[in-house]
C-alpha positions as CSV (number, residue, x, y, z in Angstrom):
1,M,54.9,-2.4,-16.5
2,K,51.3,-2.3,-17.8
3,I,48.2,-4.1,-16.8
4,E,46.9,-6.1,-19.8
5,L,43.1,-6.4,-20.4
6,R,41.4,-8.4,-23.1
7,T,38.3,-10.4,-23.9
8,P,39.2,-14.0,-24.9
9,T,37.6,-15.9,-27.7
10,P,35.5,-19.0,-26.7
11,K,38.3,-21.2,-28.2
12,E,40.9,-19.4,-26.0
13,V,38.7,-19.9,-22.9
14,S,38.5,-23.6,-23.7
15,M,42.3,-24.0,-24.3
16,M,43.3,-22.2,-21.1
17,N,41.5,-24.7,-18.9
18,F,40.6,-22.1,-16.3
19,S,38.7,-24.6,-14.2
20,T,42.1,-26.1,-13.0
21,W,43.1,-22.7,-11.6
22,D,42.5,-21.4,-8.1
23,T,39.5,-19.1,-7.4
24,W,39.3,-15.9,-5.4
25,E,36.2,-13.9,-4.3
26,C,35.8,-10.4,-2.9
27,T,32.9,-8.3,-1.8
28,V,32.5,-4.6,-2.7
29,S,35.6,-3.0,-1.2
30,K,38.7,-0.8,-1.8
31,F,42.2,-1.9,-0.9
32,P,45.9,-1.6,-1.8
33,W,47.7,-4.5,-3.3
34,S,51.2,-5.4,-4.6
35,Y,52.2,-8.2,-6.9
36,D,55.3,-10.3,-6.2
37,A,54.7,-12.4,-9.3
38,T,52.7,-11.9,-12.5
39,E,49.1,-12.9,-12.1
40,T,46.7,-13.8,-14.9
41,C,43.1,-14.0,-14.1
42,Y,39.8,-14.7,-15.8
43,I,36.8,-12.8,-14.3
44,L,33.8,-15.1,-13.6
45,E,31.6,-12.5,-12.0
46,G,31.5,-8.8,-10.9
47,Q,33.3,-5.7,-11.8
48,A,36.4,-3.8,-10.5
49,I,38.7,-0.9,-11.3
50,V,42.4,-1.2,-10.6
51,E,44.7,1.8,-10.5
52,G,48.4,1.7,-10.5
53,N,51.5,2.9,-12.4
54,G,49.5,5.7,-14.1
55,Q,46.9,3.2,-15.4
56,K,43.2,2.9,-14.6
57,V,41.8,-0.4,-15.8
58,E,38.2,-1.5,-15.5
59,F,37.2,-5.1,-16.0
60,K,34.2,-7.3,-15.7
61,K,32.8,-10.8,-16.3
62,G,34.5,-12.5,-19.2
63,D,37.7,-10.5,-19.2
64,I,41.2,-11.7,-18.9
65,V,43.5,-9.4,-16.9
66,V,47.3,-9.7,-16.4
67,F,48.9,-7.9,-13.5
68,P,52.7,-7.6,-13.9
69,K,55.2,-8.6,-11.2
70,G,56.2,-5.5,-9.2
71,L,52.9,-3.7,-9.7
72,S,51.6,-1.7,-6.7
73,C,48.0,-0.7,-7.1
74,T,44.6,0.0,-5.6
75,W,41.6,-2.4,-6.2
76,N,38.2,-0.8,-6.2
77,V,35.6,-3.7,-6.3
78,L,32.4,-2.2,-7.7
79,K,30.4,-5.4,-7.8
80,P,31.3,-8.6,-5.9
81,I,34.0,-10.3,-7.9
82,K,34.9,-14.0,-8.5
83,K,37.9,-15.0,-10.6
84,Y,40.1,-17.8,-11.6
85,Y,43.8,-16.9,-11.2
86,W,47.3,-18.2,-11.8
87,F,50.6,-16.8,-10.6
88,D,53.6,-17.1,-12.9
89,C,56.5,-17.2,-10.4
């Protein structure tokens, strides 16, 4: 169970139609979180580090991050973050 991180191509961003996804925003903070479903998100603003399952993943504006179902982690929001997100139930 790994957190996936990648930078999409402009074509991929266009094809994924992120603007139809929900948005989430968070101020600078640190908190625990668990995922009951796989979440894919596209980072619009900010920067964060998520630690869980022996991984430490840092992401920023322009990245796609996939958090697997069953992951328990700690979010450390370094710069206020805004993202599009989608849960695959």
